[in-house]
C-alpha positions as CSV (number, residue, x, y, z in Angstrom):
1,M,-0.1,-0.1,0.0
2,I,1.2,3.5,-0.8
3,K,2.2,5.2,2.3
4,L,0.9,8.5,3.4
5,H,3.9,10.4,3.1
6,E,4.5,9.1,-0.3
7,A,1.4,10.5,-1.6
8,I,2.1,14.0,0.1
9,K,5.5,14.2,-1.5
10,A,4.0,13.4,-4.8
11,I,1.6,16.1,-4.4
12,N,4.3,18.7,-3.2
13,P,7.8,17.4,-3.0
14,Q,9.0,20.4,-0.9
15,A,6.3,19.5,1.7
16,E,7.7,19.4,5.6
17,F,5.5,17.8,7.8
18,T,5.2,15.2,10.9
19,Y,2.5,12.6,11.5
20,N,2.3,9.3,13.5
21,E,1.7,6.0,11.9
22,E,-0.5,6.3,8.9
23,D,-3.1,8.7,10.6
24,F,-3.9,11.7,8.5
25,S,-5.4,13.6,11.6
26,T,-2.0,13.6,13.3
27,I,-0.3,15.6,10.5
28,K,1.4,18.8,11.6
29,W,2.5,21.0,8.5
30,L,5.8,22.4,9.0
31,G,8.0,25.3,7.4
32,G,5.1,27.2,6.0
33,T,4.1,24.1,4.0
34,S,0.3,24.7,2.9
35,A,-1.9,22.1,4.2
36,I,-3.2,19.2,1.9
37,S,-6.5,18.0,2.2
38,Q,-7.1,14.6,3.2
39,S,-9.4,13.9,0.1
40,D,-6.5,15.2,-2.1
41,V,-4.0,12.6,-0.3
42,E,-6.3,9.7,-0.7
43,A,-6.9,10.3,-4.3
44,K,-3.2,10.8,-4.8
45,Q,-2.7,7.4,-2.8
46,A,-5.2,5.7,-5.1
47,E,-3.6,7.1,-8.2
48,L,0.0,5.9,-7.1
49,Q,-1.4,2.5,-6.0
50,T,-3.2,1.8,-9.3
51,A,0.1,2.8,-11.2
52,Y,2.1,0.5,-8.9
53,D,-0.3,-2.5,-9.0
54,A,-0.4,-2.0,-13.0
55,K,3.3,-3.1,-13.0
56,E,3.0,-6.3,-10.9
57,Y,4.1,-8.3,-13.7
58,Q,7.4,-6.4,-14.2
59,R,8.2,-7.0,-10.7
60,T,7.3,-10.8,-10.6
61,R,9.1,-11.1,-14.2
62,A,12.4,-9.6,-12.6
63,N,12.3,-12.2,-9.8
64,E,11.8,-15.1,-12.2
65,Y,14.5,-14.1,-14.9
66,L,17.7,-15.9,-14.4
67,E,20.8,-13.7,-13.4
68,L,22.4,-11.8,-16.1
69,K,25.5,-14.2,-16.0
70,E,23.3,-17.3,-16.3
71,Q,21.7,-15.5,-19.4
72,L,24.9,-14.7,-20.9
73,D,26.1,-18.3,-20.4
74,L,22.8,-19.5,-22.1
75,L,23.4,-17.0,-25.1
76,Y,26.9,-18.3,-25.3
77,K,25.9,-22.0,-25.7
78,D,23.1,-21.1,-27.8
79,M,25.7,-19.3,-30.3
80,T,28.0,-22.4,-30.1
81,A,24.8,-24.5,-31.1
82,D,23.8,-22.1,-33.8
83,K,20.6,-21.8,-31.9
84,L,20.3,-17.9,-32.2
85,D,16.6,-18.4,-32.9
86,N,13.5,-19.4,-30.9
87,T,15.0,-22.9,-30.4
88,G,17.9,-21.7,-28.4
89,E,17.7,-22.2,-24.4
90,W,17.8,-18.3,-23.9
91,H,14.9,-17.7,-25.8
92,K,12.9,-20.5,-24.2
93,H,13.7,-19.3,-20.8
94,I,12.8,-15.6,-21.4
95,K,9.5,-16.6,-23.6
96,K,8.6,-18.9,-20.4
97,V,9.0,-16.1,-17.9
98,K,6.8,-13.7,-20.3
99,D,4.1,-16.1,-20.9
100,D,3.8,-16.9,-17.3
101,N,3.7,-13.2,-16.2
102,P,1.9,-11.5,-19.1
103,K,1.2,-7.7,-19.4
104,E,-2.5,-7.2,-18.0
């Protein structure tokens, strides 16, 4: 979940404030920062959360790809075997990760 401070900083990167936990009612605006309404912060949180959720497939893919050195080893072996097409092991690995985690 997008945190309160992340939404406030997305609205006003120069905002100075303190708060307790995730309780909007405890915000104290500092340094001449203009108060931001709770509804504006909640709307920004929802917007940021939607953007974050939309990229779940990217985070999942990143965790499932082999390490770069292992991918390079696969590519080397595919080159040596003249398999720089969709029959190579590197291509099969990448395709499986992408197929298992499609863009929504």
